[in-house]
C-alpha positions as CSV (number, residue, x, y, z in Angstrom):
1,M,-6.1,-13.9,43.0
2,L,-4.8,-12.7,39.7
3,R,-5.9,-9.5,38.0
4,T,-6.4,-9.0,34.3
5,E,-5.5,-6.1,32.2
6,D,-9.1,-4.9,32.2
7,G,-9.3,-5.2,36.1
8,V,-11.1,-8.5,36.5
9,R,-10.1,-10.5,39.5
10,I,-9.3,-14.1,38.6
11,D,-9.4,-17.0,41.1
12,A,-6.3,-19.2,40.6
13,A,-4.1,-21.8,42.2
14,H,-0.5,-22.6,41.7
15,T,0.9,-26.1,42.1
16,S,4.6,-25.5,42.3
17,S,7.4,-27.6,40.9
18,M,10.9,-27.4,42.3
19,H,12.6,-29.6,39.6
20,T,11.6,-28.0,36.4
21,D,11.5,-24.6,34.6
22,V,8.2,-25.7,32.8
23,G,5.0,-24.0,33.7
24,I,1.6,-25.3,32.4
25,V,-1.5,-23.1,32.5
26,V,-4.8,-25.1,32.5
27,A,-7.9,-23.4,31.0
28,H,-11.2,-25.0,31.8
29,G,-14.3,-25.4,29.7
30,F,-17.6,-23.3,29.7
31,T,-19.3,-23.5,33.1
32,G,-16.3,-25.3,34.5
33,S,-13.9,-24.5,37.4
34,W,-10.4,-25.4,38.4
35,R,-12.0,-26.5,41.7
36,E,-14.1,-29.3,40.1
37,R,-12.9,-32.8,40.6
38,A,-12.1,-33.5,37.0
39,A,-10.0,-30.3,36.7
40,R,-8.1,-31.1,39.9
41,R,-7.3,-34.6,38.6
42,I,-5.9,-33.0,35.4
43,V,-3.8,-30.6,37.4
44,H,-2.5,-33.5,39.5
45,V,-1.4,-35.5,36.5
46,L,0.2,-32.4,34.8
47,S,2.0,-31.5,37.9
48,G,4.3,-34.4,37.1
49,F,5.6,-32.5,34.1
50,G,5.8,-29.0,35.5
51,G,4.4,-26.4,37.8
52,V,0.7,-25.8,37.1
53,V,-1.4,-22.6,37.2
54,A,-5.1,-23.3,37.1
55,F,-7.7,-20.6,37.2
56,D,-11.4,-19.8,36.8
57,F,-12.4,-17.8,33.8
58,R,-14.2,-14.5,34.4
59,G,-17.8,-15.1,35.4
60,H,-17.0,-18.5,36.6
61,G,-16.8,-19.8,40.2
62,R,-15.0,-17.3,42.5
63,S,-13.6,-15.1,39.7
64,G,-15.1,-11.7,39.1
65,G,-16.8,-10.3,36.0
66,E,-19.0,-12.0,33.5
67,S,-18.3,-14.6,30.9
68,T,-18.0,-13.4,27.3
69,V,-17.8,-17.0,26.1
70,G,-14.4,-16.9,24.5
71,D,-13.8,-13.3,23.7
72,L,-12.2,-11.3,26.6
73,E,-11.2,-14.6,28.2
74,I,-7.8,-14.2,26.4
75,L,-7.1,-11.6,29.0
76,D,-7.6,-14.2,31.7
77,V,-5.1,-16.6,30.1
78,E,-2.7,-13.7,29.7
79,A,-2.9,-13.1,33.5
80,A,-2.2,-16.7,34.2
81,V,0.7,-16.8,31.8
82,R,2.1,-13.7,33.2
83,H,1.9,-15.2,36.7
84,A,3.7,-18.3,35.5
85,R,6.5,-16.1,34.2
86,V,6.7,-14.0,37.4
87,V,6.9,-17.3,39.4
88,G,10.0,-18.1,37.4
89,Y,9.0,-20.7,34.7
90,R,11.1,-20.2,31.7
91,K,8.9,-22.2,29.4
92,V,5.1,-21.9,29.6
93,A,2.5,-24.0,27.8
94,V,-1.3,-23.6,27.9
95,V,-3.5,-26.6,27.9
96,G,-7.2,-25.7,27.3
97,F,-10.4,-27.7,27.2
98,S,-13.5,-26.9,25.1
99,M,-14.0,-23.1,25.5
100,G,-10.7,-23.0,27.3
101,A,-9.1,-24.6,24.2
102,A,-10.6,-22.0,21.9
103,V,-9.4,-19.3,24.2
104,A,-5.9,-20.9,24.4
105,V,-5.7,-20.9,20.6
106,R,-6.9,-17.3,20.3
107,H,-4.6,-16.1,23.0
108,A,-1.5,-17.7,21.4
109,G,-2.4,-16.4,18.0
110,L,-3.4,-12.9,19.0
111,R,-1.3,-12.2,22.1
112,G,1.6,-14.7,21.9
113,G,4.0,-15.0,24.8
114,V,3.6,-18.8,25.2
115,D,5.9,-21.7,24.2
116,A,3.4,-24.4,23.4
117,V,-0.4,-24.8,23.1
118,A,-2.6,-27.9,23.5
119,A,-6.2,-27.5,22.5
120,V,-8.5,-30.3,23.7
121,S,-12.1,-30.7,22.5
122,A,-11.9,-27.2,20.9
123,P,-14.5,-25.6,18.7
124,A,-13.1,-24.3,15.4
125,R,-15.8,-21.7,14.8
126,W,-18.5,-19.8,16.6
127,Y,-22.3,-20.3,16.8
128,Y,-22.1,-24.0,16.1
129,R,-25.6,-25.6,16.8
130,G,-25.2,-28.9,15.1
131,T,-25.5,-31.0,18.2
132,R,-28.1,-31.1,21.0
133,P,-25.6,-30.2,23.8
134,M,-24.5,-27.1,21.8
135,R,-28.1,-26.0,21.2
136,Q,-28.5,-26.2,25.0
137,V,-25.4,-24.1,25.5
138,H,-26.7,-21.5,23.2
139,W,-30.0,-21.4,25.1
140,A,-28.0,-20.8,28.3
141,I,-26.1,-18.0,26.6
142,E,-28.8,-16.3,24.7
143,Q,-32.0,-16.6,26.8
144,P,-32.6,-14.8,30.1
145,F,-33.9,-17.9,31.8
146,G,-30.9,-19.8,30.5
147,R,-28.5,-17.3,32.0
148,W,-30.3,-17.5,35.3
149,A,-30.1,-21.3,35.3
150,A,-26.4,-21.2,34.5
151,R,-25.8,-18.7,37.4
152,V,-27.8,-20.8,39.9
153,T,-26.7,-24.3,38.9
154,K,-23.2,-23.7,37.6
155,R,-22.1,-20.4,39.3
156,T,-21.5,-19.0,35.8
157,R,-22.5,-15.4,35.1
158,I,-22.9,-14.7,31.4
159,T,-22.9,-11.2,29.9
160,R,-26.0,-10.1,28.1
161,G,-26.1,-9.0,24.5
162,Q,-24.1,-10.1,21.4
163,W,-20.5,-9.8,20.5
164,D,-19.6,-6.5,18.7
165,P,-17.4,-7.0,16.9
166,I,-17.4,-10.7,16.5
167,P,-14.1,-12.1,17.8
168,M,-11.6,-13.9,15.4
169,P,-12.7,-17.6,15.3
170,P,-10.3,-20.2,16.6
171,H,-9.5,-21.7,13.2
172,E,-8.3,-18.3,11.9
173,A,-6.3,-17.6,15.0
174,A,-4.6,-21.0,14.7
175,A,-2.8,-19.7,11.6
176,L,-1.1,-17.1,13.7
177,I,0.4,-19.4,16.4
178,S,3.5,-20.7,14.4
179,P,6.3,-21.2,15.1
180,V,4.9,-22.1,18.5
181,P,3.9,-25.8,18.5
182,L,0.2,-26.6,18.5
183,L,-1.4,-29.8,19.6
184,I,-5.1,-30.5,18.7
185,V,-6.7,-33.3,20.7
186,H,-10.3,-34.4,19.9
187,G,-12.4,-37.5,20.6
188,D,-14.3,-39.4,18.0
189,A,-17.1,-39.7,20.6
190,D,-17.4,-35.9,21.4
191,A,-21.1,-35.1,21.8
192,F,-20.5,-31.3,21.5
193,F,-18.2,-30.8,18.6
194,P,-17.7,-33.4,15.9
195,L,-14.3,-34.1,14.4
196,E,-14.7,-31.6,11.6
197,H,-13.9,-28.9,14.2
198,A,-10.5,-30.6,14.9
199,H,-9.8,-30.9,11.2
200,Q,-10.7,-27.3,10.6
201,L,-8.3,-26.2,13.3
202,Y,-5.6,-28.4,12.0
203,V,-6.0,-27.2,8.4
204,G,-6.0,-23.6,9.6
205,A,-2.8,-23.9,11.6
206,R,0.7,-23.9,10.2
207,E,3.6,-26.1,11.3
208,P,4.6,-27.2,13.8
209,K,1.3,-28.9,14.5
210,E,-0.1,-32.2,15.5
211,L,-3.6,-33.7,15.5
212,W,-4.6,-36.6,17.8
213,V,-7.9,-38.2,17.2
214,E,-8.6,-40.2,20.4
215,P,-10.9,-43.3,19.9
216,G,-13.8,-43.4,22.4
217,Y,-12.9,-40.1,24.0
218,G,-15.9,-37.8,24.7
219,H,-15.6,-34.1,25.6
220,A,-13.2,-32.0,27.6
221,E,-12.2,-32.5,31.2
222,A,-14.9,-34.9,32.4
223,A,-13.9,-37.4,29.8
224,A,-10.1,-37.0,29.9
225,S,-8.4,-40.1,31.3
226,P,-5.2,-39.9,33.3
227,D,-3.5,-41.7,30.4
228,L,-4.5,-39.1,27.9
229,V,-3.5,-36.2,30.2
230,R,-0.2,-37.9,30.9
231,K,0.3,-38.2,27.1
232,I,-0.4,-34.4,26.7
233,G,2.1,-33.7,29.5
234,K,4.8,-35.7,27.7
235,W,4.1,-33.8,24.5
236,V,4.5,-30.5,26.4
237,V,7.9,-31.4,27.8
238,S,9.1,-33.0,24.6
239,N,8.8,-29.6,22.9
240,F,11.0,-28.0,25.6
241,S,13.8,-30.6,25.7
């Protein structure tokens, strides 16, 4: 268990690496968990490139607290990055998926302390309702029955009420990451966030930055092939060589 600056207990796992000084923090998507099969598969592939710290965001799985859907979650990433440093990794990258990608971008821009960021299937801005899956996500966040359903079916506890103030959106935070390298990965078959989100993030960011548009790739962890994850792992270590 990790503990955040605001006292939330975070469920985490460390897959160690004896042969590298690279640490990779993996941040899952909304209603996800590091314990899910897709996330464990990603950790397994990335462990070929460095030690991996995977964790559950607040309000998810066995972590404490309630989900703020991308706001205070930057403290969860901070706790995982801090743990990677304490373990002894000299270089630390954060690889985030969907909500985790938005949080990874915001953490790197607002808190710093990382050496590379890969944002996979990230939203560029808040309150997007342009697709049916995102309208369903907003129902789960905003409606009492939706929050109950998320708690029962996905073990995700979502805080009530609205953001006050509204957090800086990812596309603005992206501008603050430089000179840390940023990789944006997005599928042209993403049913949640169309490619305009990836382009908005890329335009908002400063060099060094890369944008990979992956043909046929859907959304986040569930659709990420081992080949794509391996490609991301290679990108991470290439920035540390």
